[in-house]
N, C-alpha and C positions, 0 to 999 in steps of 0.2 A: 736839183727836181724833187719837191713832197712825192714819196713814194703814195698807191693810191690801195686800199683795201674793201672787200666787197663782205658783208657778213649779211648772212640768211639769219632768220630767228632775230635780227636786231633788238626788238622790241622786248622778246623775253629775257630773263635772270642773268641766261650764261652768255646769252648775245649782248645783254649791256655790261657784263665784266668784260668782255672779248673787246668791244667797240673804245671802254674805257683805256685798256691797256696798252690799243694800238695806237690810238689817241694819243697817250703818254710818249709814245715813241716818235711824233711828229708824223704820224701817216694822218692823210685825209681819208675819210673813213664812210663810206656811203652803205646804206643797208636795205635789205628787203626783207618785208613780213608782214602779215595778215594788217597790221597798223603800223602808224609811220614811226617812227623812234627819233623822241628828239635829242637824243647821243649823237644823233648821225650828223656830217656834213651835210648830206644826202639822202634821203629818208622815201622810199615809195611803198607803198601797201601794194604788194603782188603777191598772187598765188604761184608759189615757186615749181608748182607741178605744171604748169601751163609756160611752155617752152617760149611761146609768142612776150609772153607777159615779162616774162625774165628779161628776152633778147633785148626788148622796148626800152628795158629798166637799164640794161648795161649798154646797149647803145646811147642813153642818154648819160648815163654816168660817165661813158670816157669820153665824151664830146664837152663835159663840164668840169672834169677835173682828171681827165688824164686815162690812159691806160691802167687796166686793172695789175696789179702787181700780186697781189695775194688776194684768194678768196678763202674763205672760211665759211665752212655751211654749219650751222646749228640748227637751222630749222627741223622743227620736227613734231611730233606727236606721240602722247602716251597714253596707253588703258591697259590697266589689269583685268585680263580676263580670261575663265578658266576656257581649255581650247575647245572642247566642247559646245562654248558658247560663241566663241567666232564665228563670225557669219563671212561669206565671202566677201562683199563690199568692205567690210571692216579691213580684213586682211589685204585687202586690194588698195584701200586706202592709207593703211601703214607702209606698205611698198611705194606707192603713187610720191607721199611727201618724203619719205627720208631716202629711198632710193633716186625716183623720178627729178625730184629736189635737186641732189646733188648732179644729175644728169644733165639736165637742164643748164643749172650753172655752167658750170664745167662747159659744156657746149658754147655757151654765150662767150667766155672767157679766154677759152683756149689760143683760138685762133691769132688774137693781138700775143700772148704769151708765146708761141711758138713762133708768129714772126718775130718776136723780140730774145727769143731764143732764151729767155729768162721768166720766172715766176712760182710762185709756191700755193700749191692746192691743199687747204686743210681742211677733212669732216672728221664732225666729233661723231662717236660711235660710243659704246658704251663696254663696259663689263658683261652687260647681257649678251652681248653678241658670240660669245666665247663661253660663258659660265652659265647662262641660261639663269634662268629663274622662276617662281611658284605663280602661275598664271600668267606669265610673260610669253609665250612661246612666237604671239605674231610680230611682234616685239622685237625680240630676240632674233627673229627672223629678217627684219630690216636691218636692223644693224648689224647683222650676222653679213649679211647681202653688199652692205656699206665696205665692209672690209675686202670682200672680193673686187667690189669696181675698184678701190686703190691700188690694192695690189697689181691689178692688171693696168689700170691706167702709167702708175708710176714705172710699170717697164716700158708701156708704149712711149713714153716722152723721155724719159730719164737722159737719152742721148741729144736731146733738145734742150740743155738745160734747163726742164722744170720738175720741181720737187713736187712729188704726191701722198700725203701722210694722214693717216687715221689716227 
């Protein structure tokens, strides 16, 4: 049986590279992004910050391809801004896309993974999460939060046979 992968940010450069690699391994790949990706077997124009949109897409993917075995979250947003110029809205948007997107997608695929006792969740983060960078405070904040979510979720589901890594 063909394994199913879900890649967020699938229309971007990193998402496309990951999609190509997973496809080369014989996986069926579905993608979520603001724009559809021609590389994916199934592609959805979805706002990953909307748990409802993500859940609808995952339900459709699982009906058409089967249960999601692998989730790779690459969807993101980047802007280099001095901290003194970062607005509340910009900081919240950064968190919604990076962390909220991971949470929405993980919540959508985890029930199936838990019932099967297997699955992999891979969240792409950045060296800036731990090393920081000039004018990157709010981006580093979001990427660092991903690491915290990943470590906590990994501890939560490890006994169920699900791997979670960043």
